[in-house]
C-alpha positions as CSV (number, residue, x, y, z in Angstrom):
1,M,0.0,0.0,0.0
2,S,1.4,3.3,-1.0
3,K,1.1,6.4,1.1
4,K,0.4,9.9,-0.2
5,Y,3.1,12.4,0.8
6,N,2.2,16.0,1.8
7,K,4.1,19.2,0.9
8,S,6.7,18.4,3.6
9,G,7.5,15.1,1.9
10,L,6.1,13.0,4.7
11,P,3.1,10.7,4.9
12,F,1.9,12.6,8.0
13,E,1.6,16.3,9.0
14,S,2.2,16.0,12.7
15,V,3.3,13.6,15.4
16,K,1.5,13.2,18.8
17,I,3.8,13.7,21.7
18,G,2.0,13.5,25.0
19,Y,-0.6,16.3,25.0
20,V,1.0,18.0,21.9
21,D,0.3,17.6,18.2
22,A,3.7,18.7,16.8
23,E,3.3,20.0,13.3
24,I,6.2,19.1,11.0
25,T,7.1,21.6,8.3
26,A,9.8,21.4,5.6
27,V,11.4,24.8,5.1
28,E,13.9,26.2,2.6
29,S,17.5,25.5,3.3
30,R,18.3,29.3,3.4
31,E,15.7,29.7,6.2
32,I,17.3,26.9,8.3
33,E,20.8,28.3,7.6
34,K,19.8,31.6,9.1
35,R,19.3,29.6,12.4
36,D,23.0,28.9,12.9
37,N,23.7,26.1,10.3
38,I,21.2,23.5,11.7
39,Y,19.1,20.9,9.9
40,G,16.0,21.3,12.0
41,E,14.5,23.0,15.0
42,W,11.8,22.3,17.6
43,F,9.7,25.4,18.5
44,A,8.1,24.6,21.9
45,K,5.9,27.7,22.0
46,H,4.2,26.8,18.7
47,H,4.5,22.9,19.0
48,E,6.3,22.8,15.6
49,I,9.2,21.1,14.1
50,D,10.9,22.7,11.1
51,Y,13.5,20.8,9.0
52,D,15.5,21.5,5.9
53,K,13.4,20.3,2.9
54,E,16.5,19.3,1.0
55,L,17.4,16.5,3.5
56,I,16.9,13.0,2.2
57,G,17.3,9.5,3.5
58,G,19.2,9.0,6.8
59,E,19.8,12.7,7.3
60,K,16.1,13.4,7.1
61,V,15.2,10.5,9.4
62,N,17.9,11.4,11.9
63,T,16.9,15.1,11.9
64,L,13.3,14.4,12.5
65,I,14.1,11.9,15.3
66,H,16.4,14.4,16.9
67,E,13.8,17.2,16.9
68,I,11.1,14.7,18.1
69,L,13.4,13.9,21.0
70,H,13.7,17.6,21.8
71,A,9.9,17.8,21.8
72,I,9.7,14.8,24.2
73,V,12.2,16.5,26.5
74,H,10.0,19.6,26.6
75,V,6.6,17.9,26.8
76,W,7.6,15.4,29.5
77,G,9.5,18.0,31.5
78,I,12.9,16.3,31.4
79,K,15.5,18.5,33.0
80,F,19.2,18.9,32.1
81,N,22.0,20.9,33.6
82,S,22.5,22.9,30.4
83,H,21.4,23.2,26.8
84,E,24.7,21.6,25.8
85,Q,23.9,18.5,27.9
86,E,20.4,18.2,26.4
87,E,21.9,18.6,22.9
88,D,24.6,15.9,23.6
89,I,22.0,13.4,24.9
90,V,19.5,14.1,22.1
91,N,22.3,13.8,19.5
92,T,23.4,10.5,20.9
93,L,19.9,9.0,21.3
94,G,18.8,10.3,17.9
95,G,21.8,8.7,16.2
96,A,21.3,5.5,18.1
97,L,17.6,5.3,17.2
98,T,18.2,6.1,13.6
99,T,20.8,3.4,13.3
100,L,18.6,0.9,15.2
101,F,15.7,1.5,12.9
102,K,17.9,1.4,9.8
103,D,19.6,-1.8,10.7
104,N,16.5,-3.5,12.0
105,P,13.5,-2.6,9.8
106,E,11.6,-5.6,11.0
107,L,11.6,-4.1,14.5
108,L,9.5,-1.1,13.4
109,L,7.0,-3.4,11.7
110,W,6.8,-5.6,14.8
111,V,6.2,-2.6,17.0
112,Y,3.5,-1.4,14.7
113,N,1.8,-4.8,14.6
114,Q,1.9,-5.1,18.4
115,F,0.0,-1.9,18.8
116,H,-2.5,-2.6,16.0
117,G,-3.2,-6.2,16.6
118,E,-1.6,-7.6,13.5
119,E,0.8,-10.5,13.3
């Protein structure tokens, strides 16, 4: 079954994180680069994730997972000693999860099936 992709190049427009529906928006590279050479950003006040629309493959997946982790930190009230500590932990976990999902695609399918009653 093929999914339709929206203007952000994703088969979904938002992700539910706790009490928040975080909208995901692809933006022009020049807009992202104005924000200190980053690939994406979580905006807590607006519950929005922006990412560079030119990203593809693993970089796109890793960036979205990274920003979703920042959203999780915010929504669930996880505290760090500094922004740098949060960034280090989010970078490490984001990379680890991206690699886990890439190297074990059957894991994602299994998780989906467990929640939706399929075998």
